[in-house]
C-alpha positions as CSV (number, residue, x, y, z in Angstrom):
1,X,-42.2,16.5,141.4
2,X,-40.4,18.7,144.1
3,X,-38.8,16.8,147.3
4,X,-41.6,17.1,149.1
5,X,-42.9,17.5,152.6
6,X,-44.3,15.1,155.4
7,X,-48.1,15.5,156.1
8,X,-48.9,12.4,158.4
9,X,-47.4,9.1,159.8
10,X,-48.2,6.1,161.5
11,X,-49.6,4.1,158.8
12,X,-47.2,1.4,158.3
13,X,-50.5,-1.2,158.5
14,X,-52.2,0.1,155.5
15,X,-49.9,-0.2,152.5
16,X,-52.3,-2.8,151.2
17,X,-51.2,-6.1,152.6
18,X,-52.8,-9.0,153.3
19,X,-55.2,-8.3,156.0
20,X,-54.5,-4.8,156.5
21,X,-55.9,-1.8,155.8
22,X,-55.9,0.6,152.6
23,X,-55.6,4.4,152.0
24,X,-57.3,6.4,149.3
25,X,-57.1,10.2,148.3
26,X,-59.9,11.9,146.7
27,X,-61.7,15.1,147.2
28,X,-64.8,14.1,149.8
29,X,-65.8,17.7,150.4
30,X,-65.8,19.5,147.1
31,X,-63.1,21.8,148.0
32,X,-60.7,20.8,145.2
33,X,-58.2,19.4,147.4
34,X,-57.4,15.3,148.0
35,X,-58.9,14.2,151.3
36,X,-57.3,11.1,153.4
37,X,-60.0,8.1,153.3
38,X,-58.8,5.7,155.9
39,X,-60.2,1.9,155.4
40,X,-59.5,0.0,158.3
41,X,-59.6,-3.5,159.1
42,X,-62.6,-3.4,161.4
43,X,-64.3,-2.4,158.2
44,X,-65.0,1.5,158.9
45,X,-64.0,3.9,156.2
46,X,-63.0,7.4,157.8
47,X,-62.8,10.7,155.9
48,X,-59.7,13.1,157.3
49,X,-60.3,16.5,155.5
50,X,-57.5,18.3,153.8
51,X,-56.2,21.2,156.0
52,X,-53.6,22.6,153.6
53,X,-50.6,21.1,155.0
54,X,-52.1,17.8,157.1
55,X,-55.5,15.9,157.0
56,X,-57.4,16.3,160.2
57,X,-58.4,13.4,162.7
58,X,-61.5,12.5,160.8
59,X,-64.8,11.3,161.1
60,X,-66.6,8.0,160.1
61,X,-68.7,7.8,156.9
62,X,-69.4,4.0,156.7
63,X,-68.9,0.8,157.9
64,X,-69.0,-2.9,157.0
65,X,-66.5,-2.9,154.6
66,X,-64.3,-5.8,155.8
67,X,-64.2,-7.8,153.3
68,X,-63.5,-5.1,150.2
69,X,-59.4,-4.6,151.4
70,X,-58.6,-6.1,148.1
71,X,-57.7,-9.4,149.5
72,X,-57.8,-12.4,147.2
73,X,-61.0,-13.4,146.4
74,X,-62.6,-10.4,148.1
75,X,-64.2,-7.1,147.1
76,X,-62.4,-3.7,146.0
77,X,-63.6,0.4,146.7
78,X,-63.0,3.1,144.8
79,X,-63.3,6.8,145.3
80,X,-64.1,8.9,142.1
81,X,-66.9,11.6,141.4
82,X,-69.4,9.5,139.4
83,X,-72.0,12.3,138.8
84,X,-70.0,15.4,138.3
85,X,-70.6,17.7,141.6
86,X,-67.2,17.6,142.4
87,X,-67.2,15.3,145.4
88,X,-65.9,11.5,145.5
89,X,-68.7,8.8,145.3
90,X,-67.7,5.3,146.7
91,X,-67.9,2.9,144.1
92,X,-68.2,-0.8,145.3
93,X,-66.8,-3.6,143.1
94,X,-68.4,-6.8,144.7
95,X,-67.1,-10.4,144.3
96,X,-70.4,-11.2,142.0
97,X,-68.8,-9.0,139.2
98,X,-71.4,-5.9,140.2
99,X,-70.5,-2.6,140.3
100,X,-72.3,0.0,142.0
101,X,-72.2,3.8,142.9
102,X,-72.8,5.4,146.3
103,X,-73.6,8.9,146.1
104,X,-71.5,11.4,148.3
105,X,-74.1,13.0,150.0
106,X,-71.9,15.0,152.2
107,X,-71.3,13.2,155.7
108,X,-72.1,10.0,154.1
109,X,-72.3,8.0,150.7
110,X,-75.8,6.8,150.0
111,X,-76.9,2.9,149.5
112,X,-76.3,3.2,145.8
113,X,-77.7,1.9,142.4
114,X,-76.1,-0.8,140.6
115,X,-74.3,0.6,137.3
116,X,-72.5,-2.3,135.7
117,X,-72.1,-6.1,136.1
118,X,-69.9,-8.6,134.5
119,X,-66.6,-7.6,136.3
120,X,-65.9,-11.0,138.7
121,X,-62.3,-11.4,136.6
122,X,-61.5,-7.7,137.3
123,X,-60.9,-7.9,140.8
124,X,-57.1,-7.3,140.8
125,X,-56.3,-11.1,141.8
126,X,-53.0,-12.7,140.4
127,X,-53.1,-12.8,136.6
128,X,-56.4,-11.2,136.4
129,X,-57.8,-7.5,134.8
130,X,-58.2,-4.4,136.5
131,X,-60.4,-1.8,136.8
132,X,-60.0,1.9,137.2
133,X,-62.2,5.1,137.6
134,X,-61.3,8.6,136.5
135,X,-62.3,11.4,134.5
136,X,-61.2,10.8,130.6
137,X,-63.3,12.8,128.3
138,X,-63.2,16.1,130.7
139,X,-66.9,16.0,131.4
140,X,-66.2,16.0,135.1
141,X,-67.5,12.7,135.9
142,X,-65.3,9.3,136.2
143,X,-65.1,7.0,133.4
144,X,-64.5,3.4,133.6
145,X,-61.2,2.6,132.5
146,X,-60.8,-1.7,131.7
147,X,-57.3,-2.8,131.6
148,X,-57.3,-6.5,130.4
149,X,-55.5,-9.3,130.6
150,X,-54.4,-9.2,127.0
151,X,-53.1,-5.9,127.8
152,X,-55.7,-3.6,126.0
153,X,-56.8,-0.8,128.2
154,X,-60.4,0.4,127.0
155,X,-62.2,3.8,128.3
156,X,-66.0,3.3,129.0
157,X,-67.7,6.9,129.2
158,X,-70.0,7.7,131.7
159,X,-73.4,7.9,130.6
160,X,-74.9,9.2,133.5
161,X,-76.3,5.9,134.7
162,X,-74.0,3.5,133.5
163,X,-70.8,3.2,131.6
164,X,-70.9,2.3,127.9
165,X,-69.4,-0.5,125.8
166,X,-66.1,1.9,125.4
167,X,-63.3,2.2,122.9
168,X,-59.9,1.0,123.2
169,X,-57.1,3.2,124.0
170,X,-53.9,1.8,124.5
171,X,-52.7,-1.9,124.5
172,X,-49.0,-3.6,125.3
173,X,-50.0,-3.6,129.1
174,X,-50.1,-7.3,129.8
175,X,-47.0,-6.6,132.6
176,X,-48.8,-3.8,134.2
177,X,-51.7,-5.7,136.0
178,X,-50.0,-5.1,139.6
179,X,-47.5,-6.8,142.1
180,X,-44.9,-7.9,141.7
181,X,-45.3,-6.5,138.1
182,X,-45.6,-2.7,137.3
183,X,-48.4,-0.4,137.8
184,X,-50.5,2.0,135.9
185,X,-52.7,4.7,137.6
186,X,-54.7,7.5,136.2
187,X,-54.9,11.4,136.9
188,X,-54.7,14.6,135.5
189,X,-51.1,16.2,135.8
190,X,-51.7,19.2,133.2
191,X,-54.7,20.5,134.4
192,X,-56.7,19.9,131.2
193,X,-59.5,17.9,132.9
194,X,-58.6,14.8,131.3
195,X,-56.9,11.8,133.4
196,X,-53.5,11.2,132.0
197,X,-51.7,7.9,132.1
198,X,-48.7,7.3,134.6
199,X,-46.5,4.3,134.1
200,X,-45.2,3.2,136.7
201,X,-42.2,0.3,135.8
202,X,-40.6,-2.0,137.9
203,X,-36.9,-0.2,137.4
204,X,-39.0,2.5,139.4
205,X,-39.5,5.1,137.2
206,X,-42.7,7.2,136.8
207,X,-43.4,8.2,133.2
208,X,-46.6,10.2,131.9
209,X,-48.4,9.7,128.7
210,X,-50.5,12.6,127.9
211,X,-54.5,12.5,127.2
212,X,-54.6,13.6,123.6
213,X,-58.4,12.8,123.5
214,X,-58.4,9.3,121.9
215,X,-55.2,7.9,123.3
216,X,-52.4,8.5,125.5
217,X,-49.2,9.8,123.5
218,X,-45.5,9.6,124.3
219,X,-43.8,12.3,124.4
220,X,-40.0,13.3,124.6
221,X,-38.9,13.4,128.4
222,X,-41.7,11.8,129.7
223,X,-40.0,10.7,132.4
224,X,-40.8,12.5,135.7
225,X,-39.2,10.3,138.6
């Protein structure tokens, strides 16, 4: 990655700390560029459109999400294209363990439907598992990536109205379940349409493990930062 340029400022209270706001980045309007999604402590969610070298002032898309800021014992929100229309949908992970998908309708997300349940221990709490959503198989629809406390990572394929029972793709990641440990991220780095594994270690390095269709593989010189 190059040295980068500044796009925005003033977000010191949106770093995910307890009781603070959160930021997300996803293509909301379907133009292929990541927009800035602002989740404020008042529970509102605003979308700031990508203008090429900055995000605009934005518009409110939803409200009532004050208990979904990632605090201990609270719900979580994710943004990913679940239905394959190129626009990020809202994925709601509630404290009862249910996951609902709210479809992107162009100016708001609809009331949604339940897609999965039983994930009460995957809300990112200390010592618990984590969930991620990204297109792993390249069909344009976000799959469910399950990171368990035993260190295994399984991929559950998007079947259109649910995610299947999945298959294991990797193991040994028990120390990468979030702060103060390392972190894992998933995104398509090599532009083949399939989400790669980004490994952010406690030594500050970021490594990329390329998606080969059934696993993420280690390649020589995979350190990126």
